[in-house]
C-alpha positions as CSV (number, residue, x, y, z in Angstrom):
1,M,21.0,91.2,100.8
2,A,18.3,88.9,99.1
3,S,16.1,86.9,101.7
4,T,13.2,84.1,100.5
5,M,10.7,82.3,101.6
6,I,10.4,78.6,101.2
7,R,6.7,77.0,102.0
8,G,6.6,79.1,105.0
9,R,10.1,78.5,106.4
10,R,12.2,81.2,106.1
11,K,15.5,81.9,105.0
12,Y,18.1,83.4,106.4
13,P,19.4,87.0,104.3
14,Q,21.7,85.7,102.4
15,Q,24.2,88.4,99.9
16,I,22.9,88.6,96.8
17,G,26.7,88.0,94.9
18,G,25.6,84.7,96.6
19,A,22.6,84.8,95.6
20,L,24.0,85.7,91.5
21,A,26.2,82.9,91.5
22,E,23.4,80.3,92.6
23,I,20.7,82.1,89.7
24,L,23.6,82.6,87.0
25,A,24.1,78.7,87.2
26,R,21.2,77.7,86.7
27,I,21.7,80.0,82.9
28,D,24.4,79.2,81.8
29,G,24.6,75.7,81.9
30,E,27.0,76.2,78.5
31,G,29.7,78.5,80.1
32,H,28.2,82.1,78.4
33,F,29.9,83.5,81.3
34,E,33.1,82.5,82.0
35,V,34.1,86.1,80.1
36,V,32.8,87.4,83.2
37,R,35.4,84.3,85.6
38,L,38.0,85.7,83.3
39,M,37.4,89.1,85.0
40,R,36.7,88.7,87.7
41,I,41.1,86.3,88.2
42,W,42.7,87.9,85.5
43,P,44.8,90.8,88.0
44,E,45.1,87.9,90.5
45,A,46.3,85.0,88.0
46,V,48.9,87.1,86.0
47,G,50.0,89.4,88.7
48,E,49.8,93.7,89.2
49,L,52.2,95.1,87.4
50,I,50.6,92.9,83.8
51,A,47.0,94.0,85.3
52,R,47.8,97.9,85.5
53,R,48.6,97.1,81.4
54,T,46.1,95.1,80.6
55,E,41.7,94.2,80.9
56,V,40.2,91.6,79.4
57,S,38.1,93.0,76.6
58,G,36.1,89.7,76.0
59,L,36.1,85.2,74.9
60,K,36.3,84.5,71.6
61,F,36.1,80.6,70.5
62,H,38.0,79.8,73.8
63,T,40.4,83.0,73.2
64,A,40.7,85.4,75.9
65,V,41.0,88.8,74.1
66,I,43.2,90.8,76.0
67,K,43.9,95.0,75.8
68,V,47.2,96.0,76.2
69,S,48.4,99.5,77.2
70,G,51.1,99.2,74.9
71,A,53.0,98.1,72.0
72,M,56.0,96.2,73.8
73,W,54.1,95.4,76.1
74,I,52.2,92.6,73.2
75,Q,55.6,91.8,72.9
76,E,56.8,91.4,75.8
77,L,53.3,89.1,77.1
78,N,53.7,87.2,74.1
79,L,56.7,86.0,74.4
80,M,55.2,84.8,78.6
81,K,52.1,83.2,76.3
82,P,52.6,79.7,77.8
83,Q,53.5,81.3,81.3
84,I,50.1,83.3,81.7
85,L,48.0,80.8,79.7
86,S,48.9,78.0,82.8
87,R,48.6,80.4,85.6
88,V,44.6,81.2,83.9
89,N,43.2,78.3,83.4
90,A,44.9,77.3,87.1
91,A,42.8,79.9,88.3
92,M,40.0,79.0,86.5
93,R,40.0,75.1,87.2
94,N,38.2,75.1,83.3
95,D,39.9,75.1,79.3
96,A,37.8,77.9,79.3
97,V,40.3,79.8,78.2
98,R,42.6,77.7,75.4
99,D,44.2,80.4,74.0
100,L,45.1,84.7,74.6
101,R,45.0,86.8,71.6
102,F,46.8,90.8,73.0
103,V,45.7,93.8,71.3
104,Q,46.5,97.1,71.4
105,G,43.8,99.9,73.1
106,R,43.1,102.3,75.8
107,M,42.1,100.4,79.0
108,S,38.0,101.7,80.1
109,R,39.4,101.7,83.7
110,R,42.1,102.2,84.2
111,E,42.2,105.5,86.7
112,G,44.8,108.7,85.3
113,P,48.3,109.3,86.7
114,R,47.9,111.0,89.8
115,L,50.3,113.8,88.7
116,R,50.9,116.4,91.3
117,P,51.5,120.2,90.1
118,V,55.6,121.4,89.2
119,P,55.0,125.0,89.8
120,R,57.1,126.5,86.2
121,A,59.7,129.2,86.1
122,T,58.8,131.9,86.3
123,R,59.1,133.3,82.3
124,H,61.9,136.3,81.3
125,A,60.6,138.4,78.3
126,I,63.4,137.9,75.8
127,E,64.5,140.7,73.7
128,L,65.2,140.9,70.4
129,P,68.2,142.1,68.7
130,E,66.7,145.2,66.0
131,L,65.9,143.9,62.8
132,K,65.5,145.2,60.4
133,D,64.0,143.0,58.3
134,P,59.8,143.1,59.5
135,E,59.0,139.3,58.3
136,L,62.0,138.0,59.7
137,K,61.4,140.1,63.5
138,R,57.5,138.6,63.2
139,A,58.9,135.2,62.3
140,F,61.1,135.0,65.5
141,E,58.6,136.9,67.5
142,R,55.4,133.8,66.5
143,L,59.0,131.6,67.5
144,I,59.9,132.9,71.3
145,E,55.9,133.5,71.2
146,A,55.0,129.6,70.4
147,W,58.1,128.3,72.4
148,G,56.6,130.2,75.8
149,R,53.7,128.2,75.6
150,A,55.2,124.5,74.4
151,P,54.5,121.9,77.7
152,R,58.5,120.9,79.6
């Protein structure tokens, strides 16, 4: 909370978000902080499914650069570009975003999937038949050892 004094009169406390919005509005007359607004409205404008696979990376010359989790999603989002663009512009109530550019990248805000541990089956020793060639026997032993270390 921030409170201010004006000419001896006391203003009531104001939430910091409101105070910052007023300050940003005063110092950002040319709209340089539109990327912040875009980041804020993006999940609501595109929906939960797309928002989980995407992240606003920047806004350059009225083109929003959107990081996407995979190439298949980029292809799908390019097909949906007109609908997404109209929803974004409606949510922003201006034309700060005139185009969307989807690029593949790693999501910085995304939490890793919460996986529950799965018990592994007990490993049993594998008896090899008697091999006369020592090199072949070592190769089989290395193969079985690598198979045992491999994730399943």
